[in-house]
C-alpha positions in Angstrom: 69.9 116.3 157.2 73.4 117.0 155.9 75.8 114.1 156.0 79.0 114.3 158.1 81.8 113.0 156.1 84.8 111.5 157.8 88.2 110.0 157.0 89.3 108.0 160.0 92.8 107.1 158.8 95.2 109.9 158.0 98.8 108.9 158.3 101.0 112.0 157.9 104.5 111.9 159.3 104.1 113.6 162.7 107.7 114.6 162.7 107.0 116.9 159.7 104.6 119.6 160.9 104.2 121.1 157.4 103.1 117.8 156.0 100.6 117.3 158.8 99.2 120.8 158.3 98.9 120.3 154.5 97.1 117.0 155.0 94.6 118.4 157.5 93.9 121.5 155.4 93.5 119.3 152.3 90.9 117.2 154.1 88.9 120.2 155.0 89.1 121.5 151.4 88.0 118.2 150.0 84.8 118.3 152.1 85.6 116.2 155.2 84.0 117.3 158.4 85.9 114.8 160.7 89.3 113.3 160.5 91.3 110.9 162.7 95.1 110.9 162.6 97.0 107.7 163.4 99.0 108.4 166.6 101.7 106.5 168.4 100.7 104.9 171.7 103.3 107.1 173.5 102.1 110.4 172.1 102.5 113.3 174.5 99.6 115.5 175.6 101.4 118.5 174.1 101.5 116.9 170.7 97.9 115.9 171.0 96.9 119.5 171.8 98.9 120.7 168.8 96.9 118.5 166.5 93.6 119.5 168.0 94.5 123.2 167.6 95.6 122.5 164.0 92.3 120.9 163.2 90.3 123.6 165.0 92.1 126.3 163.0 91.3 124.4 159.8 87.6 124.1 160.8 87.6 120.3 161.0 86.7 118.0 163.8 89.7 115.9 165.2 89.5 112.4 166.6 92.5 110.7 168.2 93.3 107.2 166.9 95.8 104.6 167.9 96.8 101.8 165.6 97.6 98.7 167.7 100.0 96.2 166.1 100.1 93.3 168.5 102.1 90.2 167.9 99.8 87.9 169.9 96.3 88.0 171.3 97.7 88.5 174.8 99.6 91.6 173.5 96.4 92.9 172.1 94.5 92.5 175.4 97.3 94.2 177.3 97.6 97.1 174.9 93.9 97.8 174.9 93.9 97.8 178.7 96.5 100.5 178.7 95.4 102.6 175.7 91.6 102.3 175.3 90.8 105.3 177.7 93.4 107.5 176.0 92.1 107.5 172.5 88.8 108.0 170.8 89.4 105.3 168.2 91.2 101.9 168.6 92.2 100.2 165.4 93.9 96.8 165.3 96.3 95.9 162.5 95.4 92.2 162.2 98.6 90.5 161.0 97.8 87.0 162.4 94.7 84.9 162.8 94.9 84.8 166.6 95.0 88.6 166.8 92.3 89.0 164.2 89.9 86.7 166.1 90.6 88.4 169.5 90.1 91.8 168.0 86.8 90.9 166.3 85.3 89.7 169.6 86.8 92.4 171.9 84.2 95.2 172.3 87.0 97.7 172.9 88.1 97.5 169.3 86.6 99.9 166.7 88.3 99.0 163.5 89.7 95.8 162.0 92.5 96.6 159.4 94.2 94.0 157.3 97.5 93.9 155.3 97.0 95.3 151.8 99.7 93.3 150.1 100.1 90.1 152.1 96.9 88.4 151.0 97.7 85.3 153.0 97.5 87.6 156.1 94.0 88.8 155.5 91.9 86.8 157.9 88.5 88.4 157.4 86.4 85.3 156.7 83.0 84.1 157.9 84.2 83.1 161.3 85.8 86.6 161.8 82.7 88.3 160.6 80.5 86.3 163.0 82.6 87.4 165.9 82.6 91.0 164.8 78.9 91.0 164.4 78.5 90.2 168.1 80.9 93.0 169.1 81.4 96.6 167.9 84.2 96.3 165.4 83.9 97.6 161.8 85.9 96.4 158.8 88.1 99.2 157.6 89.2 99.4 154.0 92.0 101.8 153.1 92.0 103.2 149.6 95.7 104.0 149.4 96.7 100.6 148.1 94.1 100.8 145.3 95.8 104.0 144.1 99.4 102.8 144.5 99.3 99.1 143.5 99.5 98.1 139.9 98.8 95.1 137.7 98.0 91.7 139.3 98.5 93.0 142.8 95.7 95.5 142.4 93.4 93.0 140.7 94.0 90.5 143.5 93.3 93.2 146.1 90.0 94.1 144.5 89.0 90.4 144.3 89.8 90.1 148.0 87.9 93.2 149.0 84.8 92.0 147.0 84.8 88.8 149.0 85.4 90.5 152.4 82.9 93.3 151.9 80.3 90.7 150.8 80.9 88.7 154.0 80.8 91.8 156.1 77.4 92.8 154.7 76.1 89.3 155.1 76.8 89.5 158.9 75.8 93.1 159.2 79.4 94.2 160.1 79.7 97.9 159.3 82.3 98.9 156.6 84.4 102.0 157.0 86.3 103.4 154.0 89.3 105.5 154.9 92.1 107.0 152.7 95.1 105.7 154.7 96.8 108.7 153.1 100.2 109.8 154.2 100.4 112.6 151.6 97.8 115.0 150.3 98.2 113.7 146.8 96.6 110.4 147.9 93.5 112.0 149.4 90.1 112.1 147.7 86.8 113.8 148.2 84.3 111.8 150.3 82.0 111.1 147.3 85.0 110.1 145.2 86.0 107.6 148.0 82.4 106.3 147.9 82.6 106.0 144.1 85.7 103.9 144.4 83.8 101.5 146.7 81.8 100.4 143.7 84.9 98.6 142.5 84.3 96.1 145.4 80.6 96.0 144.9 79.3 98.4 147.5 76.0 100.0 146.3 75.7 103.8 146.4 73.8 104.0 149.8 76.2 101.6 151.6 79.3 103.3 150.1 78.1 106.8 151.3 77.4 105.4 154.7 80.9 104.0 154.8 82.4 107.5 154.6 79.8 109.2 156.7 77.3 107.5 159.0 79.5 104.5 159.9 82.7 106.3 160.9 80.8 109.2 162.6 78.9 106.7 164.7 82.1 105.2 166.0 83.4 108.6 167.1 80.1 109.6 168.7 79.8 106.3 170.6 83.3 106.5 172.0 83.1 110.2 173.0 80.0 109.3 175.0 81.9 106.5 176.7 84.9 108.7 177.5 82.6 111.4 178.9 82.5 111.9 182.6 78.7 111.5 182.4 79.0 107.9 181.1 78.2 105.2 183.6 77.5 102.1 181.5 75.9 101.4 178.1 72.5 103.1 178.2 73.2 104.8 181.5 74.6 108.3 181.9 74.6 111.0 184.6 72.0 113.7 183.9 72.4 115.7 187.0 74.5 115.5 190.2 73.2 116.6 193.6 72.7 115.6 197.2 69.2 114.3 196.5 70.3 112.1 193.6 
């Protein structure tokens, strides 16, 4: 069966339509089948439909994503309550330990994303992984910093990623590799993204899953939950009628 390749973190400037169009078309050209664009929480339905049409014209599947940047765990809970049903993917930018812990154990969270440069702000440790393993969250690794950082900062990031990915695998927390690209020049083919994952010790099979199976599973799961046929995990409406 052919793999479905996905990039769940495209970050073009939505106020520059030409840039958005170039990024989406580039994703299709590079071989991605599914993309998610990071959207503001207050995005309008009209702007959402514009993005969906843009992706449809390019021949690529579009998933809506919101990046939640809470200051406290309470802010996170409130944001998820308001936003979870509006977006197919909920990613949390974990900039404090309290937020990271709450995000890991909250089953409404899909992706855990940590600061690329502030290494003291990366809280993905064994305690975080254990919480995530009991929920549904995956560890997201953006490749943009690996392409833009230089010298000691890049070396330190790679060392941190090796540790975090090793912990994630030990607790069976899925890893999702995304580009985090805001410009088409920072985008790469899916298999090139998987190849870069070897820098932080993901083997070939796990690396390919991180750009295909793992991200695609998140979108599939959430689309089922957002469907009108969804009742509860494992329960969905097959047919409606007076005798049902």
